[in-house]
C-alpha positions as CSV (number, residue, x, y, z in Angstrom):
1,M,0.0,0.0,0.0
2,T,1.1,3.5,-0.7
3,A,1.5,5.8,2.3
4,T,-0.7,8.9,2.3
5,H,1.1,12.1,3.0
6,K,-1.0,14.4,5.3
7,Q,-1.1,17.8,3.8
8,R,-0.1,20.7,6.1
9,Y,-0.6,24.4,5.6
10,C,1.1,27.6,6.9
11,R,-1.2,30.0,8.6
12,C,-1.1,32.2,5.5
13,G,-2.8,29.3,3.6
14,T,0.2,28.1,1.6
15,R,0.7,24.3,1.5
16,L,3.9,23.3,3.2
17,A,6.5,21.2,1.3
18,R,7.1,17.6,2.4
19,D,10.6,18.5,3.6
20,N,9.4,21.5,5.6
21,T,9.2,20.1,9.2
22,G,8.2,23.5,10.6
23,T,4.8,25.2,10.7
24,R,5.6,28.3,8.5
25,C,6.3,28.6,4.8
26,A,9.6,30.0,3.5
27,P,8.1,33.4,2.3
28,C,6.5,33.9,5.7
29,L,9.7,33.1,7.6
30,S,11.7,35.5,5.3
31,H,9.1,38.2,5.8
32,D,9.2,37.9,9.6
33,R,13.0,38.0,9.6
34,E,13.0,41.3,7.7
35,R,10.5,42.8,10.2
36,L,12.3,41.7,13.4
37,H,13.1,44.8,15.5
38,A,13.5,42.6,18.6
39,A,13.7,38.9,19.5
40,P,10.3,37.3,19.3
41,K,8.8,35.0,22.0
42,F,9.4,31.3,21.5
43,P,7.7,28.1,22.7
44,P,9.4,26.4,25.7
45,D,10.8,23.6,23.6
46,F,12.8,26.1,21.5
47,W,15.5,26.0,24.3
48,D,15.7,22.2,24.2
49,E,17.3,22.1,20.7
50,V,20.6,20.2,21.0
51,V,23.0,22.9,19.8
52,L,21.4,25.7,21.8
53,S,21.2,23.5,24.9
54,E,24.9,22.7,24.6
55,A,25.8,26.3,24.1
56,L,23.9,27.3,27.3
57,Q,25.7,24.5,29.2
58,S,29.0,25.8,28.0
59,R,28.3,29.1,29.8
60,H,29.6,31.0,26.7
61,M,27.1,33.8,25.7
62,G,28.7,34.2,22.2
63,R,27.9,30.5,21.4
64,V,24.4,31.0,22.8
65,I,23.9,33.9,20.4
66,R,25.1,32.0,17.4
67,A,23.0,28.9,18.3
68,W,20.0,31.2,18.8
69,R,20.5,32.9,15.4
70,T,20.9,29.6,13.5
71,H,18.2,27.7,15.3
72,P,16.1,25.4,13.0
73,Y,13.0,27.3,14.2
74,H,14.0,30.2,11.9
75,G,13.9,27.9,8.9
76,R,16.6,27.4,6.3
77,H,18.0,31.0,6.6
78,P,19.4,32.0,10.0
79,I,18.8,35.5,11.5
80,S,21.8,37.6,10.4
81,Q,24.5,39.0,12.7
82,D,23.6,42.5,11.4
83,R,20.0,42.1,12.6
84,V,20.8,40.8,16.1
85,A,23.7,43.2,16.6
86,S,21.4,46.1,15.8
87,W,19.2,45.2,18.8
88,V,22.0,46.2,21.2
89,G,23.7,48.9,19.2
90,L,26.7,46.8,18.0
91,T,28.1,46.3,14.5
92,Q,28.2,43.0,12.8
93,A,32.0,42.8,13.3
94,Q,31.6,43.4,17.1
95,L,29.0,40.6,17.4
96,S,31.2,38.3,15.4
97,R,34.0,38.9,18.0
98,I,31.6,38.1,20.8
99,E,30.4,34.9,19.1
100,N,33.9,33.6,18.3
101,G,36.0,35.2,21.1
102,P,36.4,34.4,24.8
103,A,33.4,34.1,27.0
104,L,31.9,37.3,28.3
105,A,32.7,37.8,32.0
106,H,30.8,41.0,32.9
107,L,27.5,40.3,34.5
108,D,25.8,43.4,33.1
109,R,26.6,42.3,29.5
110,L,25.4,38.8,30.2
111,V,22.1,40.1,31.6
112,Q,21.8,42.4,28.6
113,W,22.0,39.6,26.1
114,A,19.8,37.3,28.2
115,E,17.1,39.9,28.2
116,V,17.5,40.8,24.5
117,L,17.2,37.1,23.5
118,R,14.5,36.4,26.0
119,V,16.4,33.5,27.5
120,P,14.4,31.9,30.3
121,A,15.9,32.5,33.8
122,D,16.0,28.7,34.6
123,R,18.3,28.1,31.5
124,L,21.0,30.6,32.6
125,W,24.1,30.0,34.6
126,F,23.7,33.4,36.4
127,A,20.9,35.2,38.2
128,L,18.8,37.8,36.5
129,P,18.0,41.0,38.5
130,I,14.2,40.4,38.6
131,T,11.6,40.7,41.2
132,A,9.2,37.9,42.3
133,N,6.3,39.6,40.6
134,Q,5.9,40.5,37.0
135,P,6.9,44.2,36.6
136,A,4.2,46.7,35.8
137,E,4.0,48.2,32.4
138,G,5.6,51.4,33.5
139,E,8.5,49.6,35.2
140,D,9.0,47.4,32.1
141,R,9.2,50.6,30.0
142,V,11.9,52.0,32.2
143,K,13.8,48.7,32.1
144,R,13.8,48.8,28.3
145,R,15.1,52.3,28.2
146,K,17.9,51.4,30.6
147,L,18.8,48.4,28.4
148,I,19.0,50.6,25.3
149,A,21.0,53.2,27.1
150,A,23.4,50.4,28.0
151,A,23.8,49.6,24.3
152,G,25.3,53.1,23.8
153,A,27.8,52.3,26.6
154,T,28.6,49.0,24.8
155,L,29.4,50.9,21.6
156,A,31.6,53.4,23.3
157,T,33.4,50.7,25.2
158,G,34.2,48.8,22.0
159,L,35.6,51.9,20.4
160,L,37.8,52.9,23.4
161,G,39.2,49.5,24.2
162,G,36.8,47.9,26.7
163,A,36.5,49.7,30.1
164,S,35.5,47.7,33.1
165,P,33.0,49.4,35.5
166,G,34.8,51.1,38.4
167,G,38.3,50.5,37.2
168,A,41.0,52.9,35.8
169,L,39.9,52.4,32.2
170,S,36.4,53.4,33.2
171,N,37.8,56.7,34.4
172,D,39.8,57.1,31.2
173,R,36.6,56.6,29.2
174,D,34.7,59.2,31.3
175,A,37.5,61.7,30.7
176,V,37.5,61.0,26.9
177,E,33.7,61.3,26.8
178,R,34.0,64.6,28.6
179,F,36.7,65.7,26.2
180,A,34.6,64.8,23.2
181,W,31.6,66.7,24.6
182,D,33.8,69.8,25.1
183,L,35.1,69.6,21.6
184,W,31.6,69.4,20.2
185,Q,30.4,72.3,22.4
186,H,33.3,74.5,21.2
187,G,32.8,73.4,17.6
188,A,36.5,72.6,17.4
189,G,38.8,69.8,16.4
190,E,41.2,70.5,19.3
191,L,41.4,72.3,22.6
192,H,44.3,74.0,24.3
193,R,45.4,72.5,27.7
194,S,44.1,75.7,29.4
195,Q,40.6,74.8,28.3
196,I,40.7,71.3,29.8
197,P,40.3,70.6,33.5
198,E,43.5,69.1,35.1
199,G,41.7,66.0,36.2
200,V,40.6,65.3,32.6
201,R,44.1,66.1,31.2
202,R,45.8,63.5,33.4
203,H,43.7,60.7,31.7
204,L,44.1,62.2,28.2
205,D,47.9,62.3,28.5
206,Q,47.9,58.5,28.8
207,H,45.1,57.6,26.4
208,P,46.1,55.9,23.1
209,H,43.2,57.7,21.2
210,V,44.3,61.2,22.2
211,M,47.3,63.1,21.0
212,R,49.0,66.1,22.4
213,T,50.7,68.5,20.0
214,P,53.9,70.5,20.7
215,D,51.8,73.7,21.2
216,N,49.9,72.0,24.1
217,T,46.6,71.3,22.2
218,Y,44.7,68.0,22.5
219,R,42.9,66.2,19.8
220,F,41.7,62.7,18.9
221,T,43.8,60.5,16.7
222,D,40.6,59.9,14.7
223,P,38.4,63.1,14.5
224,S,35.3,60.9,14.0
225,L,35.5,59.7,17.6
226,T,34.1,63.1,18.7
227,D,30.8,62.4,16.8
228,V,30.6,58.8,18.0
229,L,31.1,59.6,21.6
230,V,28.8,62.6,21.6
231,A,26.2,60.5,19.9
232,H,26.6,57.8,22.6
233,R,26.1,60.4,25.3
234,V,23.0,62.0,23.7
235,F,21.5,58.6,22.9
236,G,21.8,57.6,26.5
237,D,19.8,60.7,27.5
238,I,17.1,59.9,24.8
239,A,16.8,56.3,26.0
240,Q,16.0,57.6,29.5
241,G,13.2,59.7,28.0
242,S,15.1,63.1,28.3
243,G,15.6,65.6,25.5
244,H,17.9,67.8,27.6
245,L,21.2,67.0,25.8
246,L,19.5,66.9,22.4
247,A,18.4,70.5,22.9
248,T,21.9,71.6,23.8
249,A,23.1,72.4,20.3
250,Q,22.4,71.4,16.7
251,T,23.8,67.9,16.1
252,S,25.9,67.1,13.0
253,H,25.1,64.7,10.2
254,A,27.5,62.1,11.6
255,I,26.1,62.3,15.1
256,D,22.5,62.0,13.8
257,L,23.5,58.9,11.8
258,T,25.0,57.2,14.8
259,I,22.0,58.0,17.0
260,S,19.6,56.8,14.3
261,A,21.4,53.5,14.1
262,L,20.8,53.0,17.8
263,T,17.2,54.2,17.8
264,A,15.3,51.0,17.2
265,D,13.2,51.2,20.4
266,D,9.6,52.3,20.0
267,E,9.7,54.4,23.2
268,A,12.8,56.4,21.9
269,R,11.1,57.0,18.5
270,R,7.9,58.1,20.2
271,G,9.9,60.6,22.3
272,L,11.7,61.9,19.2
273,T,8.4,62.3,17.3
274,A,6.9,64.3,20.1
275,W,9.9,66.6,20.4
276,M,10.0,67.0,16.6
277,H,6.5,68.4,16.7
278,R,6.2,70.1,20.1
279,G,9.8,70.6,21.3
280,P,10.2,73.9,23.2
281,T,13.2,75.0,21.1
282,A,13.9,74.9,17.4
283,V,17.2,73.0,18.1
284,L,15.4,70.2,19.8
285,R,12.8,70.0,17.0
286,V,15.4,70.0,14.2
287,N,17.7,67.5,16.0
288,S,14.7,65.1,16.6
289,A,13.6,65.4,13.0
290,G,17.2,64.8,11.7
291,I,17.5,61.6,13.6
292,L,14.1,60.2,12.5
293,A,14.9,61.2,8.9
294,K,17.9,58.9,9.0
295,V,16.3,55.8,10.5
296,G,15.5,54.4,7.1
297,S,11.7,54.1,7.5
298,P,9.7,55.8,4.7
299,D,6.9,56.7,7.1
300,L,9.3,58.3,9.6
301,S,11.1,60.1,6.7
302,D,7.8,61.6,5.5
303,A,6.8,62.6,9.1
304,A,10.2,64.3,9.6
305,I,10.1,66.1,6.3
306,S,6.5,67.2,6.9
307,A,7.4,68.6,10.3
308,I,10.4,70.5,8.9
309,R,8.3,71.8,6.1
310,G,5.8,73.4,8.4
311,D,8.3,74.7,11.0
312,D,10.1,77.8,9.7
313,E,12.8,77.8,12.4
314,A,13.6,74.1,12.1
315,R,13.5,74.2,8.3
316,H,16.0,77.1,8.3
317,L,18.4,75.2,10.6
318,Y,18.2,72.0,8.5
319,L,18.7,73.9,5.3
320,T,21.7,75.7,6.7
321,A,23.2,72.4,7.9
322,V,22.8,70.7,4.5
323,A,24.1,73.8,2.6
324,S,27.1,74.0,4.9
325,R,28.0,70.3,4.6
326,V,27.2,69.7,0.9
327,L,28.4,73.1,-0.5
328,E,31.4,73.4,1.9
329,A,30.2,76.8,2.9
330,S,30.7,78.6,6.3
331,W,27.7,78.5,8.6
332,D,26.9,82.2,7.9
333,E,27.1,81.7,4.2
334,A,24.9,78.6,4.4
335,A,22.4,80.4,6.6
336,H,22.1,83.2,4.0
337,L,21.6,80.7,1.2
338,A,19.0,78.9,3.3
339,A,17.2,82.2,3.9
340,S,16.8,82.6,0.1
341,V,14.8,79.4,-0.1
342,D,12.2,80.9,2.4
343,G,12.2,84.2,0.6
344,R,13.7,86.0,3.6
345,V,16.4,87.6,1.4
346,D,16.7,88.5,-2.2
347,R,17.9,85.4,-4.1
348,R,20.1,87.6,-6.3
349,I,21.9,88.7,-3.1
350,A,22.0,85.3,-1.6
351,G,23.3,83.6,-4.8
352,L,26.6,81.7,-4.8
353,A,29.8,83.3,-6.1
354,S,29.9,83.8,-9.8
355,G,30.9,80.6,-11.6
356,R,30.0,78.3,-8.7
357,E,26.3,77.6,-9.7
358,A,27.1,74.6,-11.9
359,W,29.4,73.2,-9.2
360,A,26.7,73.7,-6.5
361,A,24.1,72.1,-8.7
362,E,26.3,69.0,-9.2
363,R,26.9,68.7,-5.4
364,L,23.2,69.0,-4.6
365,T,22.2,66.4,-7.2
366,V,24.7,64.0,-5.8
367,E,23.1,64.5,-2.4
368,L,19.8,63.4,-3.9
369,T,21.3,59.9,-3.9
370,N,22.1,60.0,-0.2
371,P,20.3,56.9,1.1
372,R,20.9,57.8,4.8
373,D,19.1,61.1,5.1
374,A,15.7,61.6,3.5
375,A,15.4,65.2,4.9
376,A,18.8,66.1,3.4
377,R,17.5,65.0,0.0
378,W,14.4,67.2,0.5
379,C,16.6,70.2,1.5
380,S,18.8,69.6,-1.5
381,A,15.7,69.7,-3.8
382,L,14.7,73.1,-2.2
383,L,18.2,74.5,-2.7
384,L,18.3,73.3,-6.3
385,A,15.1,75.2,-6.9
386,T,16.9,78.5,-6.0
387,L,19.7,78.1,-8.5
388,P,19.6,80.1,-11.7
389,N,18.1,78.5,-14.8
390,M,21.6,78.2,-16.4
391,A,22.5,75.6,-13.7
392,F,19.1,73.8,-13.8
393,G,19.5,72.5,-17.3
394,A,22.4,70.3,-16.3
395,T,20.5,68.8,-13.2
396,R,17.2,67.8,-14.8
397,A,18.4,64.3,-15.8
398,A,20.0,63.8,-12.3
399,V,16.7,64.7,-10.6
400,M,14.7,62.4,-12.9
401,S,17.1,59.5,-12.2
402,A,16.6,60.0,-8.4
403,V,12.8,59.5,-8.7
404,P,12.8,55.7,-9.2
405,R,15.0,55.2,-6.1
406,E,13.1,57.5,-3.8
407,T,10.9,55.9,-1.1
408,S,9.6,59.1,0.5
409,R,6.4,60.6,-0.8
410,E,7.4,64.1,0.4
411,N,10.6,63.9,-1.6
412,L,8.8,62.8,-4.7
413,R,6.6,65.8,-4.5
414,A,9.7,68.0,-4.1
415,Y,11.4,66.5,-7.1
416,A,8.3,67.0,-9.2
417,A,8.3,70.7,-8.2
418,V,12.0,71.1,-9.1
419,L,11.4,69.5,-12.5
420,A,8.4,71.9,-13.1
421,G,10.6,74.9,-12.1
422,T,8.7,75.6,-8.9
423,N,9.8,76.1,-5.3
424,P,8.7,72.9,-3.5
425,L,7.5,75.0,-0.6
426,M,4.9,76.5,-3.0
427,I,3.1,73.2,-3.7
């Protein structure tokens, strides 16, 4: 007699293949992986799988993470290192070192990963800091914020060589973070020793990422560390539900990019959205919009652009920042050019130096291909609309080529206005 194969179906209605031993079809599994912003909840027998069970018994969190990612429950394609690393603010390379390097020893890191992966407490070789009762919703929200704030600390630790809490290296890291903050506040790449407190200088003198010049000025060996460390400090504030540091000064493009990469938590995004619309200062509103515009979500991009479009002060600040960065102009020159978009000054007065219009048009059209900042693309379209007709002819093809790649509705409207020879603010 011929055995009858019992037909099984995914919950989407698709018939499951004979060799599919799970309960989900491949397209559904793939779709779910792409949408994962946090580890899902699993059935109890998930943790009984042989490889994962052995990894837990080895007391090596890196092996646990790898076994978790490659679990048969996820189907034929494991969850990527990039995806899991993003949940705690790490890079793929940093997670790879955790998976393949020595076992993590710090309890706070172990607790962080256990909570992120939702590992049951009875499967762990260490105790989780939990109470006997289930935390209330408000307590759980605070806990998530603290966890995400810790992700920023993890990032900074990785960059500065791994500081242990309470030790000398921790003091070095605090001093370096203070130094980065002061550099940003001064808008400078270096500070003279007279501008740095003595207690901070002592640590900077011995730190491998800080150099002291013959004229007694201090700077980072890599200038980008300023943006990364400032972003870490500001992000920690955001994760705690505070916009105080974000309102201190207008953040740079690089700082916004780093913060946006860490901002995967719904609570953080809700806070940024509220500040973007109702922040008490233009700086807080423009910084919040700038971060959300760089997250990569079309909906958040449209919301950020819409907020900037309707906020004269925030729009002027964002336009100024884009003009300064893209056109390599001083802040005052960029602010004057941004004012011409709003009609605050005569465009003939605010125009670029003679002979630079074509160069400016080329730089702005290149910015239309910037995949990391939807609001910068929108500002570039506005600035393109202010250029003389002689420069516009050479940019039409570039604007049209940007249309198929664009995911933001607000930007598509702006591109259509530029092609029609109209200021996008007028439509």
